[in-house]
N, C-alpha and C positions, 0 to 999 in steps of 0.2 A: 497390320498383321505382322507377327514376328517372323524374322528371317528364317528361323529353323522350320517354321510351318510353311512358309512360302516356297522353299526349295523343293520339298517333295511334290507340292502341287504343280510347280513349273515342270518338273520331270515327267509327271503324269501327262500334262498337256503336250509336252514335246514328243511323247511316245505314241501319240495318236496320229496315224498316217492319213486317215481320211476324216474330213470334218464331219461332226455329228449333225444330222438334220432331224428336226422334229417338227411335226405339224402343229398347228394351233387350232383351237376350236372355242366357240363361245357356248357356254353352258348357263342356262338360266336367263333371266331378264337383265337387261343393262339400261343404264340411264346416262345421259351426257353429264359431265362435270360442270356445274354452274360456277363454282368458286374459281376466281382468277388464279393463274399460276404465280406462285410466290416469287420465283426467280425473275419472271417477266416484270412483276411490279417493282422489284428492287432495281432492276436495270433501267426501267422507265423513270423512276424517281432520281436515280443517279445521273441520268442523261440531262435532267433539267437543272442540275446544280451548276453554278458558275465554275468555269475551268480553274480559276485562281482562288477557289474557296479556301484553300489551305492558308492563304495569307491572312484571312480574318482571325485565325487562331494564334498567330504569332509563332515564334520558335518553340519547339517541343520542350525545351528546358524550362519554359515558363508555364507549362500546363500544370494545373493543380493535381490532376490525376497522375502525373508522373513524378510528383514530389515524394521522396522517400522519408520515412521516419528516421530521425537522427539517434545515434547511440554514442556513448563515450568510448574511449580506448581501454581495452582490458590491460591492466598493469601486471597481472599475474594469473597463473592457472588457478581455476576454481571450478568445482563441480557442485551443482545444487539441483534440486528436483522441484517440480511444480505439478500439482493436481489441478487440471483445467476444469473446475466445476462450472456448470452453466445453470442459470436460473431462468425459468420461463417467464416471459413478460406478458403472456396472455394464456387464456384457457385453451386446452385442446380437447374438443368434444367429438364424439361419433356423430354420424348423420342423424341419428335418432335423438340427439341431445344428451346422451349419456356422457358424463364427465370422464375423460380418460386421464388427463393430467391437468391439475389446476394451476392457475397463475401462481408463481412463487415456488413451484416444484423445482428442487435442485438435484442435479445428477452429474455424474462424471461420464462424458461421452466415450472415454477410453474403455469403459466397461463393455461397450457394444461394438466398437470399431477399432481397427488397428491401422496405424500410419504405415503406408507402403514405402515411405522414404524418410530420409532425414532432412532437416533444414540447416543449410550451411550459410550463416549470416556474417557478412564481412563488410568492411569499408572498401571502397574501390582500390585503394593502395595495396590491399591484401588479396586481390582477385587471383593473382598467380598462385598463391598458397591454396586458395579455395579450389581452383581447377585441379591442382595436384591431389588434394585431399578428398574431394567429393567423389562419391560413387556415381555410376551412370544414372541411377534413378533419383539421386538426391536433387533437391531444389537449392539453387544458389540465390540468396537474396542480398541486395545491395542497400547500404544506408545512405547513398548519395549517387550522383552521376546519372548518365543516360543508359539505362539497362538495355534498351533496344539496340543502340549503337554499339555498346560494348559486347553484347551478345553476338552481333554480326561479326565483330572483329575476332572473337575467340572461337566462333563456330559452335556455341552452346547457348541454349536459352537461359537468360538471366531475368530476374524479377526484382522489383523494388520491395523494400520492407514497408508494409503498411502500418499506420498508427494502431489500427485495431489489433493487428497481430502482435505488435510490440507490447501493447497494454495487456492483451490476453495472456501472453507468456511471461510477463513481468521482466522483459529484457531491459538491461541497462547499459551493457557494454558489448563490444565485438572485437575480435572474432569470437563466435560462439556457434556450437553445433547442437541442435536440438534433436533428440531421438526419443523413442518410446521404450520404456522398460516396464512391462506389465501394465498397470493402470495409472501410471504417472509418466511425466515427461522429464527427461534428464537434460540439463543445460550444462554443457562442458565449455567453459571459457578458456581462451588461450592467450597467454601473455607474450610479450616480444621474444623472450628466450625460447619459448616453445616453437614459434615460427622460424627462428633462426636455426635451431637444432634440426628441425625437420627438413629445412632447405639444404643444410650441409649434408645431412644423411642422404638426400636424394642425389647430390652431386657426386658423392663417393660411389654410389651405385652405378651412375652413368659412366664414370671413369673406368 
């Protein structure tokens, strides 16, 4: 819930001097629930696992799921655009068998959806720049390092750059900011001079 929505609700609750009481009634036929409680099942299975199970997986740095896709270093500023066409790998049919979209159908997802945020993709060494540059809703993706540990240190969720995202967007270097412009994606790459000039500008403002 957004804070601006939560505040009026809290004020309304605080203004009630007497607690509201409402009766309950059963209407219609009822049956006991036969299905086991999902939370209870999860807790039961978790309790049967070895206490030191984490040791079997080794250090988090060695997990394949935590391995980020690598990118080169951007040597200069450059802007380019990408149209993320997607081709169906299977037929999509209605329940009655009517063909809706055949295998091989190609379309641009940005025709139907809009990205609510930008992707700020950086090497760990440029994380400070990313934190200063990223908007609150933006996603910061790292090309290396432990995104979970670094996220805890900086107080903001961080993510790894996955290979499929790298390939889908045609990424080659970082830092790069990916944003939507109409029905295409704009990739703004930043060279070393861009990072230095922005950092210097920030220091002047602070002073």
